[in-house]
Biopython code that builds the backbone (N, CA, C, O; Angstrom):
import numpy as np
from Bio.PDB.StructureBuilder import StructureBuilder

atoms = [
    (1, "UNK", "N", (0.843, -1.172, 0.000)),
    (1, "UNK", "CA", (0.000, 0.000, 0.000)),
    (1, "UNK", "C", (0.896, 1.245, 0.000)),
    (1, "UNK", "O", (1.866, 1.328, 0.753)),
    (2, "UNK", "N", (0.564, 2.167, -0.823)),
    (2, "UNK", "CA", (1.309, 3.429, -0.913)),
    (2, "UNK", "C", (0.901, 4.363, 0.209)),
    (2, "UNK", "O", (-0.284, 4.603, 0.437)),
    (3, "UNK", "N", (1.886, 4.882, 0.897)),
    (3, "UNK", "CA", (1.634, 5.933, 1.875)),
    (3, "UNK", "C", (2.519, 7.114, 1.520)),
    (3, "UNK", "O", (3.650, 6.945, 1.064)),
    (4, "UNK", "N", (1.998, 8.297, 1.732)),
    (4, "UNK", "CA", (2.746, 9.504, 1.406)),
    (4, "UNK", "C", (2.610, 10.498, 2.537)),
    (4, "UNK", "O", (1.648, 10.462, 3.305)),
    (5, "UNK", "N", (3.585, 11.385, 2.630)),
    (5, "UNK", "CA", (3.495, 12.477, 3.586)),
    (5, "UNK", "C", (4.126, 13.709, 2.955)),
    (5, "UNK", "O", (5.036, 13.621, 2.131)),
    (6, "UNK", "N", (3.622, 14.836, 3.363)),
    (6, "UNK", "CA", (4.107, 16.115, 2.868)),
    (6, "UNK", "C", (5.152, 16.638, 3.855)),
    (6, "UNK", "O", (4.904, 16.683, 5.060)),
    (7, "UNK", "N", (6.317, 17.032, 3.344)),
    (7, "UNK", "CA", (7.377, 17.545, 4.197)),
    (7, "UNK", "C", (7.895, 18.872, 3.662)),
    (7, "UNK", "O", (7.823, 19.160, 2.467)),
    (8, "UNK", "N", (8.413, 19.662, 4.578)),
    (8, "UNK", "CA", (9.124, 20.876, 4.237)),
    (8, "UNK", "C", (10.593, 20.594, 4.533)),
    (8, "UNK", "O", (10.928, 20.080, 5.600)),
    (9, "UNK", "N", (11.465, 20.929, 3.590)),
    (9, "UNK", "CA", (12.892, 20.650, 3.739)),
    (9, "UNK", "C", (13.660, 21.966, 3.731)),
    (9, "UNK", "O", (13.458, 22.821, 2.870)),
    (10, "UNK", "N", (14.542, 22.104, 4.707)),
    (10, "UNK", "CA", (15.429, 23.259, 4.813)),
    (10, "UNK", "C", (16.847, 22.734, 4.677)),
    (10, "UNK", "O", (17.218, 21.778, 5.358)),
    (11, "UNK", "N", (17.652, 23.345, 3.804)),
    (11, "UNK", "CA", (19.031, 22.900, 3.587)),
    (11, "UNK", "C", (19.997, 24.046, 3.832)),
    (11, "UNK", "O", (19.673, 25.209, 3.591)),
    (12, "UNK", "N", (21.188, 23.705, 4.316)),
    (12, "UNK", "CA", (22.228, 24.703, 4.534)),
    (12, "UNK", "C", (23.596, 24.083, 4.347)),
    (12, "UNK", "O", (23.748, 22.863, 4.407)),
    (13, "UNK", "N", (24.588, 24.920, 4.120)),
    (13, "UNK", "CA", (25.960, 24.463, 3.928)),
    (13, "UNK", "C", (26.918, 25.367, 4.690)),
    (13, "UNK", "O", (26.766, 26.588, 4.699)),
    (14, "UNK", "N", (27.898, 24.754, 5.324)),
    (14, "UNK", "CA", (28.996, 25.496, 5.939)),
    (14, "UNK", "C", (30.129, 25.512, 4.907)),
    (14, "UNK", "O", (30.735, 24.482, 4.614)),
    (15, "UNK", "N", (30.396, 26.688, 4.372)),
    (15, "UNK", "CA", (31.441, 26.800, 3.338)),
    (15, "UNK", "C", (32.691, 27.454, 3.922)),
    (15, "UNK", "O", (32.618, 28.459, 4.629)),
    (16, "UNK", "N", (33.824, 26.861, 3.609)),
    (16, "UNK", "CA", (35.127, 27.376, 4.008)),
    (16, "UNK", "C", (35.937, 27.572, 2.732)),
    (16, "UNK", "O", (36.258, 26.607, 2.038)),
    (17, "UNK", "N", (36.262, 28.815, 2.428)),
    (17, "UNK", "CA", (37.012, 29.142, 1.199)),
    (17, "UNK", "C", (36.385, 28.495, -0.032)),
    (17, "UNK", "O", (37.093, 27.983, -0.899)),
    (18, "UNK", "N", (35.069, 28.520, -0.106)),
    (18, "UNK", "CA", (34.360, 27.994, -1.266)),
    (18, "UNK", "C", (34.059, 26.506, -1.203)),
    (18, "UNK", "O", (33.216, 26.018, -1.956)),
    (19, "UNK", "N", (34.731, 25.773, -0.319)),
    (19, "UNK", "CA", (34.491, 24.332, -0.200)),
    (19, "UNK", "C", (33.391, 24.084, 0.833)),
    (19, "UNK", "O", (33.308, 24.783, 1.843)),
    (20, "UNK", "N", (32.564, 23.100, 0.574)),
    (20, "UNK", "CA", (31.511, 22.735, 1.517)),
    (20, "UNK", "C", (32.137, 21.840, 2.584)),
    (20, "UNK", "O", (32.496, 20.696, 2.306)),
    (21, "UNK", "N", (32.266, 22.355, 3.790)),
    (21, "UNK", "CA", (32.832, 21.579, 4.892)),
    (21, "UNK", "C", (31.777, 20.685, 5.527)),
    (21, "UNK", "O", (32.060, 19.546, 5.900)),
    (22, "UNK", "N", (30.552, 21.209, 5.649)),
    (22, "UNK", "CA", (29.476, 20.455, 6.287)),
    (22, "UNK", "C", (28.153, 20.837, 5.630)),
    (22, "UNK", "O", (27.931, 21.993, 5.271)),
    (23, "UNK", "N", (27.286, 19.849, 5.481)),
    (23, "UNK", "CA", (25.967, 20.054, 4.892)),
    (23, "UNK", "C", (24.918, 19.800, 5.966)),
    (23, "UNK", "O", (25.059, 18.878, 6.771)),
    (24, "UNK", "N", (23.866, 20.617, 5.980)),
    (24, "UNK", "CA", (22.810, 20.518, 6.992)),
    (24, "UNK", "C", (21.463, 20.350, 6.289)),
    (24, "UNK", "O", (21.224, 20.909, 5.219)),
    (25, "UNK", "N", (20.597, 19.567, 6.919)),
    (25, "UNK", "CA", (19.263, 19.327, 6.350)),
    (25, "UNK", "C", (18.262, 19.148, 7.488)),
    (25, "UNK", "O", (18.523, 18.421, 8.446)),
    (26, "UNK", "N", (17.134, 19.809, 7.376)),
    (26, "UNK", "CA", (16.034, 19.638, 8.323)),
    (26, "UNK", "C", (14.794, 19.252, 7.533)),
    (26, "UNK", "O", (14.452, 19.892, 6.539)),
    (27, "UNK", "N", (14.129, 18.203, 7.984)),
    (27, "UNK", "CA", (12.875, 17.763, 7.375)),
    (27, "UNK", "C", (11.778, 17.920, 8.414)),
    (27, "UNK", "O", (11.858, 17.371, 9.512)),
    (28, "UNK", "N", (10.749, 18.681, 8.048)),
    (28, "UNK", "CA", (9.636, 18.938, 8.959)),
    (28, "UNK", "C", (8.360, 18.397, 8.326)),
    (28, "UNK", "O", (8.028, 18.735, 7.190)),
    (29, "UNK", "N", (7.657, 17.564, 9.062)),
    (29, "UNK", "CA", (6.392, 17.020, 8.593)),
    (29, "UNK", "C", (5.391, 18.167, 8.503)),
    (29, "UNK", "O", (5.096, 18.815, 9.508)),
    (30, "UNK", "N", (4.870, 18.420, 7.312)),
    (30, "UNK", "CA", (3.970, 19.555, 7.109)),
    (30, "UNK", "C", (2.612, 19.372, 7.774)),
    (30, "UNK", "O", (1.961, 20.356, 8.124)),
    (31, "UNK", "N", (2.181, 18.141, 7.951)),
    (31, "UNK", "CA", (0.894, 17.876, 8.583)),
    (31, "UNK", "C", (1.023, 17.936, 10.100)),
    (31, "UNK", "O", (0.130, 18.429, 10.790)),
    (32, "UNK", "N", (2.125, 17.435, 10.606)),
    (32, "UNK", "CA", (2.374, 17.411, 12.060)),
    (32, "UNK", "C", (3.799, 17.922, 12.309)),
    (32, "UNK", "O", (4.715, 17.124, 12.507)),
    (33, "UNK", "N", (3.989, 19.246, 12.301)),
    (33, "UNK", "CA", (5.335, 19.819, 12.377)),
    (33, "UNK", "C", (6.093, 19.545, 13.667)),
    (33, "UNK", "O", (7.265, 19.905, 13.780)),
    (34, "UNK", "N", (5.442, 18.913, 14.646)),
    (34, "UNK", "CA", (6.172, 18.517, 15.844)),
    (34, "UNK", "C", (7.274, 17.527, 15.455)),
    (34, "UNK", "O", (8.314, 17.451, 16.110)),
    (35, "UNK", "N", (7.031, 16.773, 14.383)),
    (35, "UNK", "CA", (8.006, 15.797, 13.904)),
    (35, "UNK", "C", (9.012, 16.458, 12.967)),
    (35, "UNK", "O", (8.681, 16.856, 11.850)),
    (36, "UNK", "N", (10.247, 16.564, 13.448)),
    (36, "UNK", "CA", (11.315, 17.181, 12.649)),
    (36, "UNK", "C", (12.589, 16.362, 12.830)),
    (36, "UNK", "O", (12.879, 15.868, 13.919)),
    (37, "UNK", "N", (13.339, 16.229, 11.747)),
    (37, "UNK", "CA", (14.624, 15.554, 11.778)),
    (37, "UNK", "C", (15.682, 16.522, 11.263)),
    (37, "UNK", "O", (15.520, 17.123, 10.200)),
    (38, "UNK", "N", (16.764, 16.668, 12.022)),
    (38, "UNK", "CA", (17.886, 17.509, 11.601)),
    (38, "UNK", "C", (19.113, 16.621, 11.467)),
    (38, "UNK", "O", (19.449, 15.864, 12.378)),
    (39, "UNK", "N", (19.783, 16.721, 10.311)),
    (39, "UNK", "CA", (21.014, 15.973, 10.111)),
    (39, "UNK", "C", (22.105, 16.903, 9.601)),
    (39, "UNK", "O", (21.843, 17.867, 8.882)),
    (40, "UNK", "N", (23.333, 16.589, 9.992)),
    (40, "UNK", "CA", (24.503, 17.309, 9.497)),
    (40, "UNK", "C", (25.543, 16.273, 9.073)),
    (40, "UNK", "O", (25.765, 15.283, 9.769)),
    (41, "UNK", "N", (26.173, 16.511, 7.931)),
    (41, "UNK", "CA", (27.157, 15.579, 7.384)),
    (41, "UNK", "C", (28.420, 16.347, 7.043)),
    (41, "UNK", "O", (28.361, 17.387, 6.387)),
    (42, "UNK", "N", (29.558, 15.842, 7.482)),
    (42, "UNK", "CA", (30.833, 16.448, 7.129)),
    (42, "UNK", "C", (31.163, 16.043, 5.689)),
    (42, "UNK", "O", (31.351, 14.863, 5.396)),
    (43, "UNK", "N", (31.230, 17.026, 4.804)),
    (43, "UNK", "CA", (31.484, 16.764, 3.397)),
    (43, "UNK", "C", (32.990, 16.776, 3.125)),
    (43, "UNK", "O", (33.523, 15.834, 2.539)),
    (44, "UNK", "N", (33.660, 17.819, 3.543)),
    (44, "UNK", "CA", (35.118, 17.938, 3.403)),
    (44, "UNK", "C", (35.696, 17.848, 4.820)),
    (44, "UNK", "O", (35.756, 18.839, 5.547)),
    (45, "UNK", "N", (36.118, 16.640, 5.189)),
    (45, "UNK", "CA", (36.540, 16.400, 6.563)),
    (45, "UNK", "C", (37.745, 17.234, 6.972)),
    (45, "UNK", "O", (37.833, 17.658, 8.125)),
    (46, "UNK", "N", (38.667, 17.478, 6.061)),
    (46, "UNK", "CA", (39.846, 18.296, 6.379)),
    (46, "UNK", "C", (39.433, 19.745, 6.643)),
    (46, "UNK", "O", (39.909, 20.366, 7.593)),
    (47, "UNK", "N", (38.549, 20.279, 5.802)),
    (47, "UNK", "CA", (38.068, 21.653, 5.995)),
    (47, "UNK", "C", (37.263, 21.756, 7.287)),
    (47, "UNK", "O", (37.365, 22.748, 8.009)),
    (48, "UNK", "N", (36.465, 20.732, 7.575)),
    (48, "UNK", "CA", (35.689, 20.730, 8.817)),
    (48, "UNK", "C", (36.615, 20.714, 10.022)),
    (48, "UNK", "O", (36.456, 21.506, 10.951)),
    (49, "UNK", "N", (37.581, 19.809, 9.999)),
    (49, "UNK", "CA", (38.488, 19.653, 11.137)),
    (49, "UNK", "C", (39.278, 20.929, 11.403)),
    (49, "UNK", "O", (39.498, 21.300, 12.556)),
    (50, "UNK", "N", (39.702, 21.597, 10.340)),
    (50, "UNK", "CA", (40.492, 22.823, 10.482)),
    (50, "UNK", "C", (39.637, 24.017, 10.902)),
    (50, "UNK", "O", (40.169, 25.034, 11.346)),
    (51, "UNK", "N", (38.318, 23.899, 10.764)),
    (51, "UNK", "CA", (37.413, 25.022, 11.036)),
    (51, "UNK", "C", (36.220, 24.596, 11.875)),
    (51, "UNK", "O", (35.092, 25.013, 11.613)),
    (52, "UNK", "N", (36.462, 23.775, 12.875)),
    (52, "UNK", "CA", (35.371, 23.242, 13.697)),
    (52, "UNK", "C", (34.527, 24.331, 14.344)),
    (52, "UNK", "O", (33.301, 24.233, 14.371)),
    (53, "UNK", "N", (35.172, 25.361, 14.862)),
    (53, "UNK", "CA", (34.410, 26.410, 15.559)),
    (53, "UNK", "C", (33.431, 27.090, 14.607)),
    (53, "UNK", "O", (32.278, 27.327, 14.966)),
    (54, "UNK", "N", (33.887, 27.404, 13.395)),
    (54, "UNK", "CA", (33.012, 28.055, 12.413)),
    (54, "UNK", "C", (31.881, 27.111, 11.997)),
    (54, "UNK", "O", (30.735, 27.536, 11.846)),
    (55, "UNK", "N", (32.206, 25.837, 11.814)),
    (55, "UNK", "CA", (31.180, 24.865, 11.421)),
    (55, "UNK", "C", (30.163, 24.666, 12.537)),
    (55, "UNK", "O", (28.968, 24.540, 12.269)),
    (56, "UNK", "N", (30.619, 24.637, 13.771)),
    (56, "UNK", "CA", (29.692, 24.500, 14.901)),
    (56, "UNK", "C", (28.773, 25.713, 15.005)),
    (56, "UNK", "O", (27.585, 25.582, 15.300)),
    (57, "UNK", "N", (29.333, 26.885, 14.762)),
    (57, "UNK", "CA", (28.509, 28.102, 14.789)),
    (57, "UNK", "C", (27.465, 28.065, 13.672)),
    (57, "UNK", "O", (26.312, 28.443, 13.880)),
    (58, "UNK", "N", (27.876, 27.606, 12.487)),
    (58, "UNK", "CA", (26.935, 27.471, 11.371)),
    (58, "UNK", "C", (25.845, 26.462, 11.706)),
    (58, "UNK", "O", (24.671, 26.698, 11.420)),
    (59, "UNK", "N", (26.226, 25.334, 12.314)),
    (59, "UNK", "CA", (25.245, 24.315, 12.679)),
    (59, "UNK", "C", (24.241, 24.873, 13.684)),
    (59, "UNK", "O", (23.041, 24.621, 13.571)),
    (60, "UNK", "N", (24.730, 25.629, 14.663)),
    (60, "UNK", "CA", (23.838, 26.225, 15.660)),
    (60, "UNK", "C", (22.873, 27.210, 15.001)),
    (60, "UNK", "O", (21.688, 27.233, 15.331)),
    (61, "UNK", "N", (23.377, 28.024, 14.070)),
    (61, "UNK", "CA", (22.521, 28.984, 13.362)),
    (61, "UNK", "C", (21.489, 28.246, 12.508)),
    (61, "UNK", "O", (20.336, 28.668, 12.419)),
    (62, "UNK", "N", (21.908, 27.140, 11.877)),
    (62, "UNK", "CA", (20.980, 26.350, 11.072)),
    (62, "UNK", "C", (19.878, 25.761, 11.949)),
    (62, "UNK", "O", (18.700, 25.819, 11.597)),
    (63, "UNK", "N", (20.268, 25.190, 13.096)),
    (63, "UNK", "CA", (19.275, 24.615, 14.003)),
    (63, "UNK", "C", (18.302, 25.675, 14.500)),
    (63, "UNK", "O", (17.103, 25.414, 14.605)),
    (64, "UNK", "N", (18.804, 26.867, 14.805)),
    (64, "UNK", "CA", (17.919, 27.959, 15.231)),
    (64, "UNK", "C", (16.896, 28.276, 14.142)),
    (64, "UNK", "O", (15.712, 28.455, 14.429)),
    (65, "UNK", "N", (17.359, 28.343, 12.888)),
    (65, "UNK", "CA", (16.458, 28.637, 11.768)),
    (65, "UNK", "C", (15.432, 27.516, 11.592)),
    (65, "UNK", "O", (14.260, 27.783, 11.331)),
    (66, "UNK", "N", (15.867, 26.269, 11.734)),
    (66, "UNK", "CA", (14.959, 25.133, 11.583)),
    (66, "UNK", "C", (13.890, 25.147, 12.679)),
    (66, "UNK", "O", (12.710, 24.935, 12.396)),
    (67, "UNK", "N", (14.297, 25.394, 13.925)),
    (67, "UNK", "CA", (13.322, 25.435, 15.016)),
    (67, "UNK", "C", (12.358, 26.614, 14.854)),
    (67, "UNK", "O", (11.181, 26.505, 15.196)),
    (68, "UNK", "N", (12.855, 27.732, 14.337)),
    (68, "UNK", "CA", (11.979, 28.883, 14.094)),
    (68, "UNK", "C", (10.918, 28.531, 13.052)),
    (68, "UNK", "O", (9.739, 28.839, 13.222)),
    (69, "UNK", "N", (11.355, 27.881, 11.971)),
    (69, "UNK", "CA", (10.415, 27.464, 10.929)),
    (69, "UNK", "C", (9.412, 26.456, 11.494)),
    (69, "UNK", "O", (8.219, 26.535, 11.199)),
    (70, "UNK", "N", (9.888, 25.520, 12.296)),
    (70, "UNK", "CA", (9.003, 24.533, 12.905)),
    (70, "UNK", "C", (7.939, 25.207, 13.762)),
    (70, "UNK", "O", (6.763, 24.851, 13.690)),
    (71, "UNK", "N", (8.346, 26.177, 14.569)),
    (71, "UNK", "CA", (7.390, 26.888, 15.424)),
    (71, "UNK", "C", (6.362, 27.647, 14.598)),
    (71, "UNK", "O", (5.183, 27.676, 14.952)),
    (72, "UNK", "N", (6.798, 28.263, 13.496)),
    (72, "UNK", "CA", (5.863, 28.963, 12.605)),
    (72, "UNK", "C", (4.840, 27.982, 12.030)),
    (72, "UNK", "O", (3.645, 28.271, 11.982)),
    (73, "UNK", "N", (5.327, 26.823, 11.598)),
    (73, "UNK", "CA", (4.433, 25.827, 11.008)),
    (73, "UNK", "C", (3.460, 25.279, 12.052)),
    (73, "UNK", "O", (2.296, 25.030, 11.739)),
    (74, "UNK", "N", (3.924, 25.090, 13.280)),
    (74, "UNK", "CA", (3.049, 24.607, 14.342)),
    (74, "UNK", "C", (1.957, 25.639, 14.635)),
    (74, "UNK", "O", (0.800, 25.274, 14.842)),
    (75, "UNK", "N", (2.318, 26.916, 14.653)),
    (75, "UNK", "CA", (1.332, 27.978, 14.888)),
    (75, "UNK", "C", (0.316, 28.020, 13.744)),
    (75, "UNK", "O", (-0.878, 28.191, 13.988)),
    (76, "UNK", "N", (0.777, 27.865, 12.498)),
    (76, "UNK", "CA", (-0.125, 27.858, 11.349)),
    (76, "UNK", "C", (-1.081, 26.672, 11.429)),
    (76, "UNK", "O", (-2.268, 26.813, 11.137)),
    (77, "UNK", "N", (-0.580, 25.521, 11.818)),
    (77, "UNK", "CA", (-1.439, 24.334, 11.907)),
    (77, "UNK", "C", (-2.493, 24.497, 12.990)),
    (77, "UNK", "O", (-3.620, 24.031, 12.820)),
    (78, "UNK", "N", (-2.159, 25.145, 14.095)),
    (78, "UNK", "CA", (-3.161, 25.400, 15.142)),
    (78, "UNK", "C", (-4.259, 26.295, 14.607)),
    (78, "UNK", "O", (-5.442, 26.055, 14.852)),
    (79, "UNK", "N", (-3.864, 27.337, 13.869)),
    (79, "UNK", "CA", (-4.850, 28.259, 13.289)),
    (79, "UNK", "C", (-5.729, 27.521, 12.303)),
    (79, "UNK", "O", (-6.950, 27.678, 12.321)),
    (80, "UNK", "N", (-5.120, 26.711, 11.433)),
    (80, "UNK", "CA", (-5.877, 25.952, 10.426)),
    (80, "UNK", "C", (-6.832, 24.960, 11.098)),
    (80, "UNK", "O", (-7.974, 24.805, 10.665)),
    (81, "UNK", "N", (-6.365, 24.296, 12.146)),
    (81, "UNK", "CA", (-7.226, 23.340, 12.856)),
    (81, "UNK", "C", (-8.416, 24.026, 13.498)),
    (81, "UNK", "O", (-9.524, 23.490, 13.478)),
    (82, "UNK", "N", (-8.201, 25.206, 14.068)),
    (82, "UNK", "CA", (-9.298, 25.962, 14.701)),
    (82, "UNK", "C", (-10.303, 26.412, 13.640)),
    (82, "UNK", "O", (-11.512, 26.374, 13.869)),
    (83, "UNK", "N", (-9.793, 26.843, 12.464)),
    (83, "UNK", "CA", (-10.687, 27.300, 11.393)),
    (83, "UNK", "C", (-11.538, 26.167, 10.868)),
    (83, "UNK", "O", (-12.667, 26.395, 10.432)),
    (84, "UNK", "N", (-11.019, 24.938, 10.898)),
    (84, "UNK", "CA", (-11.742, 23.787, 10.373)),
    (84, "UNK", "C", (-12.858, 23.326, 11.316)),
    (84, "UNK", "O", (-13.767, 22.613, 10.891)),
    (85, "UNK", "N", (-12.798, 23.724, 12.582)),
    (85, "UNK", "CA", (-13.821, 23.287, 13.539)),
    (85, "UNK", "C", (-15.157, 23.944, 13.322)),
    (85, "UNK", "O", (-16.107, 23.669, 14.055)),
]
sb = StructureBuilder()
sb.init_structure("model")
sb.init_model(0)
sb.init_chain("A")
sb.init_seg("    ")
for serial, (resi, resn, name, xyz) in enumerate(atoms, 1):
    if name == "N":
        sb.init_residue(resn, " ", resi, " ")
    sb.init_atom(name, np.array(xyz, "f"), 0.0, 1.0, " ", f" {name:<3s}", serial, name[0])
structure = sb.get_structure()
């Protein structure tokens, strides 16, 4: 049986001298935005290792943006649910 879900995806990259040191991705369930997954992957391990502080700061900023978007979506869903009643 086919099942589908609607998601909102947010992507970000930590770039060091033009190279992607780390890639970030957040997936938020559009129907139930309480469900969110955030992943970060080291793309250029040497660039990441040499610039950990900058990459960590980028990751923190990305997570802040993802949580902000999640909160906006949760507020919108509450409004939509109330309107449907």
